[in-house]
Rosetta silent file (secondary structure, phi, psi, omega in degrees, C-alpha in Angstrom):
SEQUENCE: MEKYYYIYILASDDCGTLYIGVTSNLIKRVWQHKYKVFKGFTEKYNVDKLVYYEVFNDINEAIQREKHLKNWNRGWKIRLINKENPSWIDLYEEMSK
SCORE:     score description
SCORE:     0.000 S_00000001
   1 L     0.000  121.540  179.215    8.932  -16.135   -0.141 S_00000001
   2 L   -73.127  135.228  178.688   12.439  -16.683   -1.609 S_00000001
   3 L  -102.600  141.619 -179.821   14.620  -19.228    0.190 S_00000001
   4 L  -117.015  147.155  175.711   18.396  -18.739    0.557 S_00000001
   5 E  -126.632  151.981 -170.916   21.168  -21.217    1.025 S_00000001
   6 E  -133.887  136.665  158.060   24.680  -20.532    2.370 S_00000001
   7 E   -99.805  148.906 -177.632   28.073  -22.076    2.198 S_00000001
   8 E  -145.876  152.785  171.273   30.223  -20.926    5.034 S_00000001
   9 E  -118.945  126.988  174.058   33.726  -21.220    6.406 S_00000001
  10 E  -106.902  153.938  174.350   34.467  -21.333   10.115 S_00000001
  11 E  -132.200  150.943  177.539   37.876  -20.975   11.698 S_00000001
  12 L   -79.091  -26.691 -179.954   39.199  -21.769   15.068 S_00000001
  13 L  -170.073  177.913  179.015   41.331  -18.590   14.961 S_00000001
  14 L   -54.833  123.528 -177.820   43.063  -16.415   12.383 S_00000001
  15 L    52.871   26.751  178.512   44.516  -18.898    9.748 S_00000001
  16 L   -90.260 -155.312 -174.753   43.617  -21.711   12.131 S_00000001
  17 L   -63.562  139.950 -179.315   41.651  -24.966   11.582 S_00000001
  18 E  -116.633  150.156  172.506   38.877  -24.415    8.861 S_00000001
  19 E  -133.492  141.090 -176.952   35.538  -26.031    8.421 S_00000001
  20 E  -124.801  131.113  177.681   33.296  -25.660    5.320 S_00000001
  21 E  -144.300  176.412  176.238   29.531  -26.338    5.518 S_00000001
  22 E  -132.845  145.173 -176.456   26.183  -25.572    3.810 S_00000001
  23 E  -159.246  167.345  175.579   22.930  -24.585    5.454 S_00000001
  24 L  -108.027   -2.650  177.718   19.591  -22.796    4.809 S_00000001
  25 L  -140.949   86.424 -170.254   19.801  -20.909    8.126 S_00000001
  26 H   -62.788  -47.063 -174.696   23.288  -19.450    8.591 S_00000001
  27 H   -63.738  -43.451  176.898   22.756  -17.599   11.897 S_00000001
  28 H   -60.196  -45.653 -174.835   21.098  -20.703   13.527 S_00000001
  29 H   -66.630  -40.265  175.729   23.808  -23.049   12.206 S_00000001
  30 H   -64.660  -38.072  174.064   26.668  -20.868   13.364 S_00000001
  31 H   -58.337  -45.345  179.674   25.027  -20.507   16.720 S_00000001
  32 H   -56.589  -44.845  178.958   24.889  -24.284   16.939 S_00000001
  33 H   -64.843  -42.160 -176.723   28.674  -24.476   16.220 S_00000001
  34 H   -59.578  -45.542 -174.304   29.432  -21.725   18.716 S_00000001
  35 L   -96.761   15.050  169.933   27.464  -23.359   21.561 S_00000001
  36 L    49.088   49.979  179.440   28.643  -26.851   20.505 S_00000001
  37 L   -66.588  -28.394 -178.322   25.126  -28.261   20.211 S_00000001
  38 L  -119.798  138.564  176.650   26.369  -31.198   18.180 S_00000001
  39 L   -75.554  147.634  176.375   29.433  -33.325   18.913 S_00000001
  40 L   152.757 -157.091 -173.171   31.998  -33.579   16.107 S_00000001
  41 H   -55.884  -51.882 -175.773   34.759  -31.833   14.305 S_00000001
  42 H   -66.577  -30.298  174.647   33.958  -28.251   15.074 S_00000001
  43 H   -67.815  -47.130 -178.623   33.333  -29.082   18.780 S_00000001
  44 H   -65.024  -35.247 -177.357   36.576  -30.973   19.015 S_00000001
  45 L  -105.392    7.926  179.394   38.738  -28.371   17.398 S_00000001
  46 L    53.211   47.255 -175.638   36.860  -25.343   18.691 S_00000001
  47 L   -96.698   96.990 -171.475   35.979  -24.127   15.123 S_00000001
  48 L  -146.481   14.575 -177.784   33.215  -21.533   15.645 S_00000001
  49 E  -101.744  111.334 -178.560   34.383  -18.215   14.083 S_00000001
  50 E   -74.647  115.296 -178.768   32.412  -17.354   10.865 S_00000001
  51 E  -114.149  -11.093 -179.166   35.016  -15.883    8.547 S_00000001
  52 E  -163.134  143.825  172.663   33.425  -16.334    5.149 S_00000001
  53 E  -157.274  162.586  179.272   30.152  -17.127    3.488 S_00000001
  54 E  -133.725  149.239  179.298   28.353  -17.043    0.118 S_00000001
  55 E  -111.552  140.808  178.994   24.558  -16.856   -0.612 S_00000001
  56 E  -135.265  153.996  174.593   22.710  -18.918   -3.149 S_00000001
  57 L   -94.219  -14.786 -171.810   19.085  -19.210   -4.373 S_00000001
  58 L  -124.832  123.481 -178.301   19.482  -22.865   -5.380 S_00000001
  59 H   -62.219  -32.436 -177.092   20.432  -25.627   -2.863 S_00000001
  60 H   -70.253  -36.940  175.456   22.184  -27.647   -5.655 S_00000001
  61 H   -68.476  -36.919  179.277   24.457  -24.714   -6.480 S_00000001
  62 H   -65.749  -47.912  178.684   25.249  -24.239   -2.846 S_00000001
  63 H   -61.802  -43.686 -179.541   26.158  -27.981   -2.444 S_00000001
  64 H   -56.707  -53.151 -177.784   28.183  -27.867   -5.671 S_00000001
  65 H   -63.505  -38.071 -179.343   30.174  -24.916   -4.359 S_00000001
  66 H   -61.623  -46.796  179.357   30.577  -26.468   -0.902 S_00000001
  67 H   -63.841  -45.969  177.613   32.127  -29.620   -2.581 S_00000001
  68 H   -54.991  -50.733  179.704   34.290  -27.444   -4.815 S_00000001
  69 H   -62.699  -37.545  179.598   35.731  -25.498   -1.817 S_00000001
  70 H   -66.084  -22.576  177.746   36.344  -28.660    0.169 S_00000001
  71 L   -87.875   -7.849  175.993   38.535  -29.859   -2.583 S_00000001
  72 L   -67.266  157.592  172.062   40.645  -26.712   -2.651 S_00000001
  73 L   -81.722  161.872 -177.912   44.008  -26.781   -0.945 S_00000001
  74 H   -53.536  -39.420  178.249   44.419  -24.839    2.351 S_00000001
  75 H   -65.130  -37.284  177.354   46.329  -22.003    0.727 S_00000001
  76 H   -65.409  -42.901  178.555   43.537  -21.287   -1.718 S_00000001
  77 H   -59.702  -49.047 -175.055   40.912  -21.248    1.136 S_00000001
  78 H   -60.235  -41.625  179.904   43.090  -18.883    3.154 S_00000001
  79 H   -63.053  -42.979  178.510   43.570  -16.501    0.071 S_00000001
  80 H   -58.280  -44.981  177.141   39.754  -16.517   -0.410 S_00000001
  81 H   -64.520  -48.202 -176.679   39.151  -15.545    3.212 S_00000001
  82 H   -59.732  -35.759  179.518   41.907  -12.914    3.102 S_00000001
  83 H   -63.994  -45.715 -174.382   40.420  -11.350    0.026 S_00000001
  84 H   -91.553  -26.462 -173.475   36.931  -10.930    1.553 S_00000001
  85 L  -148.589   73.306 -168.522   37.748  -10.730    5.212 S_00000001
  86 L   -68.626  -26.868 -179.896   41.475   -9.779    5.667 S_00000001
  87 L   -89.574    0.446  177.279   41.107   -9.153    9.412 S_00000001
  88 L    51.882   44.916 -178.957   39.377  -12.540    9.931 S_00000001
  89 L   -80.838  155.654 -175.485   36.686  -10.857   11.976 S_00000001
  90 L   -83.419  109.165 -177.692   33.852  -13.032   13.191 S_00000001
  91 H   -68.587  -16.944  178.709   30.983  -12.146   10.764 S_00000001
  92 H   -63.543  -37.872  179.783   28.441  -13.772   13.030 S_00000001
  93 H   -57.138  -41.765  178.251   28.636  -10.920   15.461 S_00000001
  94 H   -76.131  -35.938 -179.502   27.372   -8.419   12.897 S_00000001
  95 H   -69.576  -31.536 -169.681   24.762  -10.796   11.449 S_00000001
  96 L   -93.493    5.929  176.105   23.198  -11.765   14.756 S_00000001
  97 L   -75.094    0.000    0.000   22.498   -8.122   15.911 S_00000001
């Protein structure tokens, strides 16, 4: 069985506060952010809207991409989201059906 890894970007609102993470279970991890299972940045700033993600077969590639995106300036991150998800819809809603 092939394993997948995800980098993801959460937002507090359209063009709001952004959070970038990596996980092997995207639906579960976003659910944890939405229901504030863990205290921290996303809980404090209400960052729980999945606006972007990428899929990888290799955890090292996913981690490398996560680090790369975290070093981008805010404008580049917003342009990336706008390119793939211009309405900033919460992608979790579709994935969790």
